[in-house]
NUGUDREN-435995 format. One record per residue (C-alpha): x, y, z negated; residue in one letter. Coordinates in steps of 0.05 Angstrom, whole numbers, always signed. Layout:
<recs>
+--------+--------+--------+---+
:     c1 :     c2 :     c3 : r :
+--------+--------+--------+---+
:      X :      Y :      Z : A :
...
+--------+--------+--------+---+
</recs>
This chain:
<recs>
+--------+--------+--------+---+
:     c1 :     c2 :     c3 : r :
+--------+--------+--------+---+
:   +120 :   -255 :  -1278 : M :
:   +145 :   -204 :  -1228 : R :
:   +204 :   -225 :  -1185 : V :
:   +252 :   -168 :  -1170 : L :
:   +277 :   -163 :  -1099 : K :
:   +353 :   -164 :  -1099 : P :
:   +392 :   -105 :  -1074 : N :
:   +437 :   -111 :  -1013 : R :
:   +501 :   -111 :  -1055 : N :
:   +476 :   -160 :  -1108 : D :
:   +497 :   -233 :  -1110 : N :
:   +451 :   -275 :  -1067 : C :
:   +397 :   -312 :  -1106 : P :
:   +414 :   -376 :  -1067 : C :
:   +479 :   -382 :  -1108 : N :
:   +523 :   -383 :  -1046 : S :
:   +571 :   -334 :  -1079 : G :
:   +561 :   -284 :  -1023 : K :
:   +531 :   -215 :  -1025 : K :
:   +456 :   -215 :  -1010 : Y :
:   +467 :   -169 :   -950 : K :
:   +514 :   -221 :   -919 : K :
:   +472 :   -283 :   -935 : C :
:   +396 :   -290 :   -941 : C :
:   +383 :   -218 :   -922 : F :
:   +413 :   -233 :   -853 : I :
:   +368 :   -294 :   -846 : S :
:   +306 :   -254 :   -861 : K :
:   +328 :   -198 :   -815 : D :
:   +340 :   -248 :   -759 : M :
:   +272 :   -279 :   -770 : K :
:   +239 :   -210 :   -766 : Y :
:   +278 :   -194 :   -703 : R :
:   +257 :   -261 :   -672 : R :
:   +184 :   -247 :   -688 : L :
:   +189 :   -177 :   -659 : S :
:   +224 :   -204 :   -597 : S :
:   +169 :   -258 :   -590 : S :
:   +114 :   -205 :   -593 : K :
:   +151 :   -162 :   -544 : S :
:   +158 :   -220 :   -495 : K :
:    +83 :   -236 :   -501 : K :
:    +65 :   -163 :   -486 : N :
:   +113 :   -163 :   -428 : S :
:    +82 :   -227 :   -400 : M :
:    +13 :   -195 :   -402 : I :
:    +39 :   -138 :   -359 : V :
:    +84 :   -182 :   -315 : I :
:    +31 :   -236 :   -300 : R :
:    -35 :   -206 :   -323 : G :
:    -40 :   -145 :   -278 : L :
:    -16 :   -181 :   -214 : P :
:    -65 :   -238 :   -229 : S :
:   -124 :   -189 :   -232 : I :
:   -103 :   -157 :   -166 : F :
:    -95 :   -225 :   -133 : I :
:   -163 :   -252 :   -157 : I :
:   -201 :   -188 :   -141 : V :
:   -166 :   -181 :    -74 : G :
:   -179 :   -253 :    -55 : F :
:   -254 :   -249 :    -72 : L :
:   -262 :   -182 :    -35 : A :
:   -226 :   -209 :    +26 : F :
:   -264 :   -275 :    +26 : F :
:   -333 :   -245 :    +22 : F :
:   -314 :   -187 :    +68 : G :
:   -285 :   -234 :   +120 : A :
:   -346 :   -278 :   +116 : R :
:   -391 :   -218 :   +129 : G :
:   -346 :   -196 :   +188 : A :
:   -349 :   -266 :   +218 : Y :
:   -425 :   -268 :   +211 : R :
:   -430 :   -200 :   +244 : A :
:   -387 :   -226 :   +302 : Y :
:   -426 :   -291 :   +307 : D :
:   -495 :   -259 :   +300 : S :
:   -499 :   -240 :   +374 : V :
:   -504 :   -315 :   +388 : N :
:   -559 :   -329 :   +337 : W :
:   -628 :   -348 :   +358 : L :
:   -683 :   -297 :   +346 : Y :
:   -756 :   -301 :   +327 : V :
:   -812 :   -251 :   +320 : Q :
:   -821 :   -217 :   +252 : G :
:   -855 :   -158 :   +220 : V :
:   -831 :   -103 :   +173 : V :
:   -866 :   -110 :   +106 : T :
:   -831 :    -54 :    +67 : S :
:   -789 :     +6 :    +87 : S :
:   -764 :    +61 :    +41 : S :
:   -703 :   +103 :    +22 : V :
:   -675 :    +89 :    -47 : H :
:   -641 :   +146 :    -84 : E :
:   -584 :   +133 :   -132 : Y :
:   -533 :   +175 :   -169 : E :
:   -458 :   +164 :   -173 : Y :
:   -397 :   +200 :   -201 : D :
:   -338 :   +219 :   -158 : D :
:   -265 :   +215 :   -180 : S :
:   -270 :   +285 :   -212 : D :
:   -331 :   +265 :   -253 : G :
:   -383 :   +305 :   -213 : Y :
:   -452 :   +275 :   -201 : D :
:   -475 :   +261 :   -130 : H :
:   -537 :   +233 :    -99 : E :
:   -535 :   +175 :    -51 : G :
:   -587 :   +144 :     -6 : Y :
:   -596 :    +71 :    +14 : R :
:   -647 :    +42 :    +62 : A :
:   -688 :    -15 :    +35 : K :
:   -722 :    -52 :    +91 : V :
:   -756 :   -119 :    +81 : F :
:   -785 :   -162 :   +136 : Y :
:   -818 :   -229 :   +142 : S :
:   -808 :   -282 :   +195 : Y :
:   -821 :   -356 :   +203 : S :
:   -785 :   -415 :   +235 : L :
:   -815 :   -485 :   +242 : N :
:   -876 :   -462 :   +203 : E :
:   -833 :   -441 :   +143 : I :
:   -837 :   -368 :   +122 : S :
:   -776 :   -327 :   +103 : Y :
:   -761 :   -257 :    +77 : I :
:   -700 :   -217 :    +99 : G :
:   -672 :   -149 :    +82 : N :
:   -608 :   -141 :   +123 : R :
:   -613 :    -91 :   +179 : V :
:   -540 :    -95 :   +202 : A :
:   -472 :   -117 :   +177 : Y :
:   -434 :    -55 :   +157 : G :
:   -494 :     -8 :   +156 : A :
:   -476 :    +58 :   +123 : L :
:   -515 :    +94 :    +69 : D :
:   -513 :   +157 :   +112 : S :
:   -559 :   +120 :   +161 : E :
:   -613 :   +108 :   +109 : A :
:   -665 :   +156 :   +137 : Y :
:   -653 :   +137 :   +210 : S :
:   -658 :    +63 :   +192 : I :
:   -725 :    +73 :   +156 : V :
:   -749 :   +115 :   +216 : H :
:   -730 :    +58 :   +264 : R :
:   -765 :     +5 :   +222 : Y :
:   -832 :    +31 :   +195 : P :
:   -879 :    -16 :   +158 : V :
:   -919 :    -60 :   +206 : G :
:   -870 :    -57 :   +264 : K :
:   -860 :   -121 :   +303 : N :
:   -786 :   -138 :   +308 : I :
:   -736 :   -189 :   +333 : N :
:   -702 :   -224 :   +275 : V :
:   -635 :   -258 :   +289 : Y :
:   -627 :   -321 :   +248 : I :
:   -565 :   -362 :   +232 : K :
:   -581 :   -430 :   +262 : P :
:   -551 :   -470 :   +205 : S :
:   -584 :   -428 :   +151 : D :
:   -650 :   -393 :   +168 : P :
:   -646 :   -353 :   +103 : N :
:   -589 :   -312 :   +134 : V :
:   -617 :   -261 :   +181 : S :
:   -604 :   -192 :   +211 : V :
:   -642 :   -143 :   +254 : L :
:   -583 :   -111 :   +291 : E :
:   -530 :   -163 :   +308 : P :
:   -458 :   -149 :   +326 : G :
:   -395 :   -119 :   +296 : L :
:   -387 :    -49 :   +270 : R :
:   -320 :    -17 :   +254 : A :
:   -335 :     -7 :   +180 : N :
:   -349 :    -81 :   +170 : V :
:   -274 :    -89 :   +165 : F :
:   -266 :    -40 :   +107 : V :
:   -284 :    -89 :    +51 : F :
:   -238 :   -146 :    +74 : P :
:   -184 :    -94 :    +88 : G :
:   -186 :    -69 :    +17 : I :
:   -187 :   -140 :     -8 : G :
:   -125 :   -158 :    +33 : L :
:    -89 :    -95 :     +6 : L :
:   -104 :   -115 :    -66 : F :
:    -83 :   -187 :    -54 : F :
:    -17 :   -165 :    -22 : T :
:     -2 :   -116 :    -78 : L :
:    -17 :   -170 :   -129 : G :
:    +30 :   -220 :    -95 : C :
:    +86 :   -169 :    -90 : L :
:    +77 :   -149 :   -163 : S :
:    +79 :   -223 :   -183 : W :
:   +147 :   -229 :   -149 : V :
:   +179 :   -162 :   -167 : F :
:   +152 :   -146 :   -236 : F :
:   +194 :   -200 :   -271 : P :
:   +256 :   -175 :   -235 : R :
:   +242 :   -103 :   -256 : A :
:   +233 :   -122 :   -329 : F :
:   +296 :   -165 :   -327 : A :
:   +336 :   -107 :   -299 : T :
:   +312 :    -61 :   -355 : K :
:   +335 :   -111 :   -407 : K :
+--------+--------+--------+---+
</recs>
C-alpha cells in the first residue's frame, strides 16, 4: 500500500491538530539541517586541522633529517679517516618536469667506494654533504675507479662515511624548507579556526 506524503497545509498525521508545515515537517527539516550542518563541520575540520597537520608533519621530518645531515657535515671534520678505494664511478641521467610541465635532464654522480675498519669491510657512496647535481661530472672526474682515497668515518657508526668532510652552504636548504613548512603549519593550526569562526 502506497503512503501519500502529506502536503504542507494538510493536518499533521501525528494527530496533533496542527498543520503539517508547523508540526512534523519542521522536525524533519530541522533534522536535515542538523545533518547538513554536521557534514559541513566535518569538512571544515578537515581543512582546519588536516592541512596544517600535513604541513607540520612534513616540515618536522624535513627539518629533522636536514638538521641531522647538517650536524654530520659539521662534525665530519673531526671524524677519523682510513684508506679506501673507489669501486664504481659514473654519472646517472634522469628526467624531471619543471613547474610549467617541460621536461629537463638532470645528472647525478654515483660514486661507490670500499674501506675497512678493524678488519670489517664497508661500502660507502657519500662524496659530500650538500653535493650539487651540477657537480656530477667534476665529482666523477675527481674520483675515477681504482683511485686510493681517504674515507672519513663516523666513530660511533662506521657505516656512515664521507669523502669530503665539512659544511657547505646548501646543506642548510633542506632543514630551512622543513622549518618553513613547520612554521606555516603551526600558524595555520592557530589561525585557521579563527578565520572560519569569523566567516560564520
